[in-house]
N, C-alpha and C positions, 0 to 999 in steps of 0.2 A: 539549572544547566547541567547536562550530563558530562561526566568526565570519565577518564579511564578507571578511576577508583570505583565507579558505580558497579563494576562487575562483582564486587563483593556482596552486593545486595541480591544476587541471583538466587541464592539458596539460603540466605541467612537473614533472619529477622533481627531487630535491634536488641532483643533479649537473649540473643545467642542461640536460639533453638533452630535446628536444621529442618527445613520444609521445602517441598517442591513448590515452585511458583504456580500461582493460579492463572487460569485464563479468565479474564474479567471483561465483561461487556458493559460499557457505560452508555446509557441511552440519554442523549442530550449533551451537546457540545458548548453550552453556555458557560457562565462563570463558574458555577459549582461543579459541573461535569468536567470541565477542563482542569480545574484545580485538583479534583479527586484523581484524575488521570495522573497528574504529577506526583501526588502523594503515594499512589499505589505503584506507579512506574518506578519511582525512586527505590521502592522496596524490592524491585526485581520481578514483579508480576507482569505477565503479558496482558497488555491493555488494548482493547479495541474501542475507540470512541466513535459513536454513531450520532450524527446530527442530521435532522431532516431538512434544514436550510442549506443554502450554498455557503461556501466559506466566507465568514464575516470579514475576513481580511481583504477580500476583493469585492464585497457586496456594497451596494449603496446603503446609506443610513436609512433606517426605517423611521418614517415620520410617525409621531404620536406616542412613541415609547420613550420613557425617560432616558436621556443619553448621559446623565451623570448620577453618581451615587455617593453616599456618605460612608467612608471607610473609617472604622473605629477599632478599638483594641482587639476584639475577637477576630475580626477579619485580618488584622495585621499579624497576629500570631500565626494564623494558618498560612499566610503568605511567607512569613519568616521561616517556617518549617521546610519550605521548598526553595529558600534563598531568594525570594522576590520582593520582600518588604521594602527594602531601600529603593529599588527601582520604581516602585509605585508611589512611595512617599515623595520622591524627587519630582515625579510628574504631578502629584496631587496638589491642590491648593488648600492650605490650612484654614479652617474656620473656627474661631475662638469663641463664638457666641451667636446669639440671634440679634438682628437689628430689626426692630419693630417699626412699621410705618403706620401712622394714624391717618385719618381721612383728610387732615390738613397738610399732610406731607412732612410733618415733624417726625423725627426718628429717635428711638431710645434703644440703647445697647443693653442686652441681658447676657452676661458671660455664661458659658457652660460651666466653667470652674474658676471662680474668682481667687481661689487659694493657690492652686498649683498650675493654673493656666494651661491645662490640657486642652487639646482641640481635636476635632474630627477633620477628615480630608475629603474635599470634593474631587472625585475621580471620574474620568470618562468611561462609560460602559464599554464602548467599542475598543478604546485603547487598552483597557484592562483585559478584555477577552483576547485581543490580539497578542498581548504579552504572554498570557497563559498558553495560548495555542502555539506560539513560537517556541516557548520553553519546552512544551510537551513534544514537539516535533523533533527536538534534538535527541530524544531518547530512542534508541533502536528498538525498544520493546513497547513503545506506544505508537499506535497506528490510528490515524485520523481518517474517518470516512464521512464525507458530506453527501447531501441529497439521499439520505437513508432514512426513510420514514417508517417507524414501527407500525405494523398493521395487526399483528397478533403475536402471542407468546405463550409457550408452555412453561410456566415458571417452576413447575416441579421437576422438569427435565432439563431446564436451562436452554431451551430452543427459542430462537427469534425468527420472525418472518418480516421482511422489510420490502418497501417498494421505492423506486426512484421516482420522485414526483414529476420529473421532466420526461424521462424515457419510458416510464412505467415498467421497467424491468423489476422482476421480483428476485430478492436475494434472501438467503437464509444464513444463520450463524448459530453456533453453539458455544456455551460458556459454563465454567464452573460457578460463576457468580454474575448475576445481572443486577446492575444498580441503575435505578431510574432517577435521573437528574433532569428530567424533561419538563419542569415547570408546573405551574398551577393547573394546567389542563393535561396532566401527565397521562400518556398512553400506557405506561407501566402500571400506574395506580389504577387505571380502569380495569386492568386484568385482576388486580388484587381485590378490588371492591366486589367482585363477583363471588367472592368466598362467603360462606354463611357466617353470620354473627360478626361481621367486620364493622367496626365503629367508623363512621364517616359523616362529616357535616360540611356543608358549603353555604356560605353566607355572603350575599351581595349587599353592600350598603346602599343607601338611597342617593349617595353622592358619587359623582364621577369626576374625571380630570381631563384637562385639555392643555396642551403645551403651546407656549408662546416663546418669544425670544427678544432679549434686549441686546441690540448690537453694540459694538465698541463706539466710543466717541469719534468725532472727526479726526482727532489726533491719534486714534488707534489705542486708546486706553480704556480701562473699565469705566463704565458709566456710574458706578456706585462703589463705595468701599468694599474691597473684594475678599476680605478675611472674615466675612460673616455670612450666615444663612439669613437672607432677608425674608421677612414675613409681613404680609398685610392682613392682620387678623380682623375679621368682620363679623364675629358672632356665629352665624350659621354657615359661613363659608370663609374661604381665605385664598390668598395667593402667596406663593413662595418663589424664591429665585436662588439658584446656585451658580457659582462662577465656573467658567470653562477656561482652558488654557489659551484659547484664541481671543480672549478678552470679551467674549459674549457671555450672556447669562441664559441659562435654561429656566424659563418661567413656567410654573405650573399652577393653573387655576383649578381649585377644588370647590365644588358646590353641588347642591341638589340637581338632579337631572331635570326636575320641573323648571328650575331657573334657567338652565342651559336652553331648554326647549322654548322658553318664553322670549329669548333673544333671537328674532327672526330676520332682522335686517340691520344695515349699517347704522341707522339712526338710533335704534334701540341699544345697540352695542355701545356706541359712544356715550349715550345718556347714562348707561349703566356704569361705565368706567368713570365718567365725570362725577357721578354721585359717590362711588365707593373707592376708586383707585385713581384719583385725579393726577397724582404725580407720575403714575405709570404710563399715561398716554404719551407724554413727552419722551420718556425713557425708551419705550417700545417704538414709538412713531405711529402716527395715526393710520397711514396707509398700510403699514406692516401689520398693525393690530387687526385691522379689518380682514386683510388677506389671510393671516394665520388662523384667525378665529373660525372663519367659515370654510377653510379648505379641508378640515377634518372634523369628525364627530367626537364628542366627549366619550372617553373610554370608561368601562366599568372597573370597580374595585372589589376584589373578592377575598374572603378569608377561608382557608381550608384547615380543618382539623380532622385527624384520623389516627388510628392506632390498631394494631401494631404496625411498625414500618417494614417488617420482614415477612416472608413466606418461607417456611422451612429453613433449609440451609442453602438456598439457591438464589433468592431474590430479596432486594432491599430498595427502599426509596428514601431520598434525602433532599434537603433544600426545599424549594417551593413545592415540589411534588409531594412532600410530606407535610409541610406546614406553611402554605402561602399566607401572607399577611398583608394588611393595608400598609402603605409606605410611611406612616407618620412618625415612626421612631427611628427610621433609617437603619433598621436591623435585619431586613430581609436577606440581603447579601451576607452580612456579618454572621447571621445565624446559620446560613447555608455553609459558609466557610468553616464555622465552628463545628458543624457536622463532620467535615473532613478531618478536623483535628481529633474529635472524639473517636471516630472510626479508626483512625491511624493508631491511637493509643490502645485500642482493643486488639488490633493486629499485633502491636508490640507485645501485648500481654499474653495473647493466646496463639500466636503464630498464625497458621492458616486454618484453624479449627472453626469453621463457619457455624457449626452447631452451637458454639458458645458465643462467638462474636456477634452474630446477627440478633439473637434474642436479647442479649445484654444491651446492645445499642438501642433497640426499641424501648426497653424498660428504663434505660438511663436517660433517654432523650425526650420521650413524649410529654412529660409533665412540664419540662422547660419550654418546649415548643409551644404548647398551649398557653403557657404564661406569657411569652413574648407576643403571641397573637393578640391576647387580651390587652397587654400594655400598649401595643400599637394602636388599637382602637381607642383606648383612653387618651392617648397623646394627641389625637385629632381634636378632641374637645379642648385640650390644653392649648394647642397651637392656635386654633381659630378663635378662641374665646377667653380662656382663663388667663393667658399671658397679659391681658390688659387689666385684670382685676387687682385691686389693692390687696386682697387676701392672698392671692398667688405670690405677689412680689414680697409681701411680709414673710410668708412661709419660706420663700427662697432665701431671703436674707438670714432668717433664723437658722435654716439648714447650713448655710455657709459659715455662720458663726460657730455652730456646734461642730461642724466638720473641721474647722480650724483648731478648735479646742481639743477635740477627740478624734483625730483622723483615722484611728484604727477601730473606733467604736461606732461613730456616727457618720455613715457614708450616705449622702443624698441619693435618691432614686436614680436620677439621670446619670450620676457618676458611676453607680454600681452597674448600670446597664451598658453604658458606652465606654467607660474607662477602666473596667475591671473584667475579670473572668469569673466572677461570682455567677453561680447558676441562676438562670432567669427566675426560676421559682423561688429561689432564696432572696432575690432582689425584692420580690413582692412581699415575702414574709418579713423581710427587714423593714420595708416601708410600713407595714401594718404594725410592727413593734414600735416604730418611731411615732406613729400616729397615737398609739395607746399611751405612750409615755407623755407626749405633749398634751393630750387631753387631760390626763391626771394632773399634770403640773399646772395647766391653765385653770382648771376647776379649783385646785387648791389655792392658787394665787388669788383668784377672784374672791373666794370665801375669806381668805386671810385679810385681803384689802378692806373688805366691808367690815370685818370684825375690828380691825385696827382703827379705822376711821370712826366707827361707831363708839369705840371705847374712849377715844380722845375728845370727841366732839358731841356726845349725845345730849349734853345740856344746852347746846347752842344751835342745834340743827332741827329744823322743822320737818314734818312729814313730807312736805313737798320737796325739800332738799334731798331727803333720802330717796324718794322716788326717782328724781332726776339722776342722782348718782348711780343708783342701781341700773337704770336704763343705759347709762353710758358704759358701765362696766360690762353689761351683757352684750352691748353692741361691739365693744372692743374684743370680747371673747369670740363672738361670731366671726369677726374679721380674721382672727388668728387661728381659729379652729381649723384643722386640716380638712381639706376636701376629701370626700369619700373616694377611694381609689380601688382599682381592680384587685 
């Protein structure tokens, strides 16, 4: 929220250096774009935010796109830096773990953090975007422009050409810095990839998603325990549900497109749910299930990796425009918000010297962005399949024990990603180190066990006993051995 004291930011960065404020054009008025506008507006820069859609605050909700998100530590810090963390936490619904539903309707709770009871928060996408836009609108140096679709840009000169999708009017703008926050199909990035020797990859997975809804009970309450992320893991596919403030649940079905395409009528749909998600039929309601399933098509899931994120000293991409990821770690929004924090830190360090800020952002961020993209892909396998495996549950219990014993040394992977500010690349390196330690310990324990038993009982044990014993030890080792991770 802007106050009279904000005038002190007009020419002064937080490190005390005097600089003239920049004219910044942010393309994309979604979550990351509107938060970055607040970060830069608070520092006194003149910010123009361009969004190709109409104002989301007055628009109808778009069907088929996730309306709720998982807010965790990285996103919370970026919101706190502009004074909005508490407002969003008061709105969000805390989720302390996963509740797994088997095919018989039985449920099992797997906490995210059994030691310190940390949680993530289910927040509404539309509500969050509205809060950010409302806060940005209070700054006199932040200007919101809706129905402005970028059609071309000269990134070397800082020139933009836009069109109004409704009136077809063409508009132009010029800025000292252009920041693309316009999502996985970024128009700003399309201009960047035209450059020679630019690294870019786009990967669609074979699975898509479709949204359903669980309504409140007849009494207006949640139909399931609401402080959990609910998961129906089924090996090659899964369904999840996150709670909303109005006591509904946003349900998302993830599975291969071939499976979506095989369900062509009401009978096949109900047979599929009776076989794989029988308890969900009553929760969703038979008629609503049929209606919601067939009113939209399954949507694709894409992963984007590219580098660098800047062009010269005039243009930059952040958020999904730079590193779109599949949604299975709940880090897409959090990683984009962390981009805002990292960029703000560089402004604090270098003032308005974009020749230093932009290259350092690219160099500092690309490895972490690629790491969380890979982790998100891995977590789909964990959520749809590994969470039901005995080896996964044993490893989680062991991680919890070691974390309790050595909280500053042994931080489980999920904790480091969701409840800390450890660099994403460091999270992966930390997990690899843990796997290496456990592998050595387990091999050593197996050999020591065999030697000890052999030394005590060699006169009374037959070859058959030894074979059976060694088989059991190896089986136990395979259960405890860490799964290969990214």
